[in-house]
N, C-alpha and C positions, 0 to 999 in steps of 0.2 A: 721114701724120702731120700733124695740124692743131693749131693753138694758138687757143684761144678767148679773146678779150679783152672784158671788160666795161668799157666806157668810161663812167665815172661823172663827171658834172659835180658839182663841189663844192656843198654845201648853202648855204642862204640866209644873207646878211649884210645889214647895215643900209644899204649903199650901192647895192643892186640897183636898176636902172632910173633911178638919179639921177646916178651918177658912172661914168666910164670908169676903173675902178680899174687896169687893166693890171697892171703888176708892182709897184704900190705896196706897201710893207711895212706890216704892222700891221692888215690887213683880216681880222678874225676873225669866226667864226660868232656869231650871236646865239642867243637861246633857241630860236627856231624852227629855226634851222639845226642846232643840236645835237640837237634832237629828230629832225630829218630824217636826220642822220648815224646815229643809233641805229636808225632804221627801215631805212636802207640796209643796215646791218650785219645786221639780222635777215633781210632779204630775200636777201642774198647768201650767208648762212651755208649755205643748202641747195645752193649751187653748188659746194661743196667746193673752194674756191680753193687754188691752189698757191702764189700769190704776190700781194702787193699793193704797188703803186708809186704815188707821189703826186708832184705838182708841188712845187717848192720853196716855194711860197707858203703862208702860214699857213692860209688858208681851205681849201685842198686837203688839207693834212696833218691838220687837225682833222676833216675828213670821212673821211679814210683810216684814222685810228687805230682807231676802233671797228670798222671793217670788218675790219682785220687782226686785232684782238683776237678777234673772233667766229670768224674763220677759223683762229685758232691759228698765225698766221705773222707774222713781223716786217713792219713797214711800212718800205719803202725809198724814199728820195727819188731821183727821176729828173729831172735838169735838163731833159731833152728834152720833158718834159710841161708845162713852164712856159707861162704865158699868152703870147700874141703880144706882142712888144715894140712898144708904141705910142709909144715915144719921148716927145716933148714933150706929147703928148695925155694921157698917164697922169695921172690925178687931176683932169682937167677934168670939169665937169658937162656933161651932154648938151645943156643949154641953151646953154652956151658953144660947144660943138662945132658946133651947127647954124648958128651964125653964121660958121663958117670954111669958105670955098669948097673948101679942100683936103679937108675931111671929106665934103663932098658928092661930090667926085671919088672919094674912097676907097670910098664906098658904091655908086658907080655902076660903077666899073671897078677892083676890087681887084687883079686879076691884073696890072695895069700901073702901080700906084701904090704909094707907100711913105709910111707915117706919118712926120712930121718927126723924124728921128733914130732911127727904128725899123726894123723888118724888114718885108719884103714878105710877102704871104700865101703865095707860093710857097716862100719860105725857111722859113716856119713849117711848111708842109705837108711839106716835105722832111725836116725834123728829126723831126717826129712819126711819119711813116710809116717813116723810117729806124730810129727807136727800136723800133717794133713788129717790124720785121724782125729786128733784133738780139735782141730778147727771144724771138722764135720760134726763132732759131738756138740760143740758150743754154738755153731751157727745154724745147724740143721739145713733146711731147704734154702740154699743160698748160692750166689755166684761171686766168686772171690778171685782176685788177682794176686798172685804171689810173684814178686820180683826177686830173682835169684841169679844163679850162675850156671854155666853150661853143664858141667859134670853133675851138679846136684839135680838139675832138671832131668838129665839123662837117667840118673839113678831112680827117680820117681817113675819115669816112663818105663824103664826096664822092669821095675816091680809090677806095674800094671799090666805089662805085656808078658810077664812070666819069663823074662830073659835073665840070664846070669849077668852079673856086673861086668864081666869081661867082654860083653857084647856091645859096650858103649860106643866103640868105634864104628859100628855098623849103621849108625844114623847121625844126622847133623842137628845141632841146635845153634843157630846163628845168632849173632848179636841182634838185639831188637826184634826177636822172634817170639811167637806165641805158640804154645802147645796146650792142649786141653785134655784134662783127665776128670772123670766123674767117679765119685766114691759113693757107695751106698752100703746098706747092711749086707748085701749080697757080695760085695767085693769092689773091684775097681775095673774101669775100662778106659781106653784111650780114644778120644774123639778126633784129635788132630795132632800133627807133629810139625814143628818148624814152619809155621805160617810167617812169612817174611813181610814186614811192613815197610813200605817205602816212604822216605822222608819227603 
């Protein structure tokens, strides 16, 4: 018995590449992002999803809602899919962060550093992978879309690939992309990474 997870990064918003949004409230999809969400829904409809879960953040829920509607299932919010807690860094511009030596350390050795007032990368990975295992146990043989955030998706992929968390910079998870992971009693395997869906 296996469970297939489609790991969907939320669609585009106006702060991409400028601000470390983290868990800031009120970050919503723009026009481009809404078009991407519709394209994701059309792409995933053929997968015959059994369930759709999304992070508590607005940008993830706004991406997940059309996916769930196209699949004919409710969209449920799953707190374990939330963005990494970046603590005091949330809402900072990347320009500000590059002047902070703690940011340099975080990007050099994430497995042994913690954002100020936030969570470690290993804590985030444990909650994400734990959530997938719980969903596998509760849903069994199923196909499930999980709408989350880039680094959290990368952490799940790193787990399935047997990579250290510091390897996250070696692969890309773009906005409005799909990566697929299969979990079974035997462990985990990656089926695809960063399938980009055009609006």
